[in-house]
C-alpha positions in Angstrom: 0.8 9.1 -17.0 3.8 9.2 -19.4 5.8 6.1 -18.7 9.3 5.1 -19.7 9.4 1.9 -17.6 7.4 -0.1 -15.2 7.8 -1.6 -11.8 6.3 -4.6 -10.0 5.0 -4.4 -6.5 3.4 -7.0 -4.3 0.5 -5.8 -2.2 -1.2 -7.6 0.7 -4.9 -8.4 0.2 -7.2 -9.6 3.0 -10.8 -9.0 4.0 -11.3 -10.1 7.6 -14.9 -8.8 7.8 -15.8 -11.5 5.1 -14.3 -14.2 7.3 -10.9 -14.3 5.6 -8.4 -15.0 8.3 -5.3 -15.1 6.2 -4.3 -12.9 3.4 -2.2 -13.2 0.3 0.0 -11.0 -1.8 -1.0 -9.9 -5.3 1.6 -8.7 -7.8 0.9 -5.5 -9.8 2.9 -4.1 -12.8 2.6 -0.3 -12.8 4.1 2.5 -14.9 7.0 4.2 -13.2 8.0 7.8 -13.1 10.9 9.2 -11.1 9.7 10.5 -7.7 6.8 8.1 -7.3 6.0 7.1 -3.8 4.4 4.0 -2.4 1.2 5.9 -1.9 1.3 7.0 -5.6 1.6 3.3 -6.5 -1.3 2.3 -4.3 -3.4 5.1 -5.8 -2.5 4.0 -9.4 -3.5 0.4 -8.6 -6.8 1.6 -7.2 -7.6 4.0 -10.0 -6.4 1.9 -13.0 -6.2 -1.8 -12.0 -8.3 -2.9 -9.0 -10.9 -0.7 -7.4 -11.3 -3.1 -4.5 -7.9 -2.2 -3.0 -8.2 -0.6 0.4 -5.6 1.8 1.7 -5.7 5.0 3.8 -4.1 8.5 3.5 -5.0 12.0 4.4 -2.4 14.7 4.1 0.1 13.2 1.6 2.9 15.1 3.3 3.9 12.9 6.2 2.1 14.8 8.9 -1.0 12.8 9.7 0.7 9.4 9.9 -2.4 7.6 8.6 -0.6 6.0 5.7 1.8 3.8 7.7 2.4 0.5 6.0 5.1 -2.1 6.1 7.4 -2.1 3.0 9.7 -5.1 2.8 9.0 -5.7 6.5 9.8 -2.2 7.7 7.2 0.4 8.9 7.2 3.4 6.6 4.9 6.3 5.6 3.5 5.4 2.1 3.4 9.1 1.2 7.1 9.8 1.8 8.7 6.5 0.8 10.0 6.4 -2.7 8.8 3.5 -4.9 11.3 0.9 -6.0 10.9 -2.2 -8.2 10.1 -5.4 -6.3 8.7 -3.8 -3.1 6.4 -5.8 -0.9 3.7 -3.6 0.7 1.7 -4.9 3.6 -0.3 -3.7 6.6 1.5 -2.3 9.7 1.8 -5.5 11.8 1.4 -3.9 15.2 -2.2 -3.0 14.7 -5.5 -4.8 14.0 -6.1 -5.4 10.3 -9.2 -3.9 8.9 -8.7 -4.7 5.2 -5.8 -5.0 2.8 -3.2 -2.5 4.1 -5.7 -0.6 6.3 -5.2 -1.0 10.1 -6.9 0.3 13.2 -4.3 2.6 14.8 -6.5 3.0 17.9 -5.8 -0.6 19.0 -2.4 -2.1 19.8 
């Protein structure tokens, strides 16, 4: 990845199955290229910084709706939302948390 600049993002981390009942945000500094999405950033963090990060996606084009996350408190699709410096990425709050930013969409 050829980078001219970098951005900082904060990502929610929590593992309820290990008894963790409250989570925390971790800050990551990642290389930035024009056109990057929130999903691209999560994928970069997983591939290059922290292999324990859990997130979900399927289609990458906004059709499956599996990558819903909250960005700065608003629900968005990670695959279609452009990345900006200083974003806070968390789980979609209306669903049961599975781990990090992965939620169970079957339950409300």
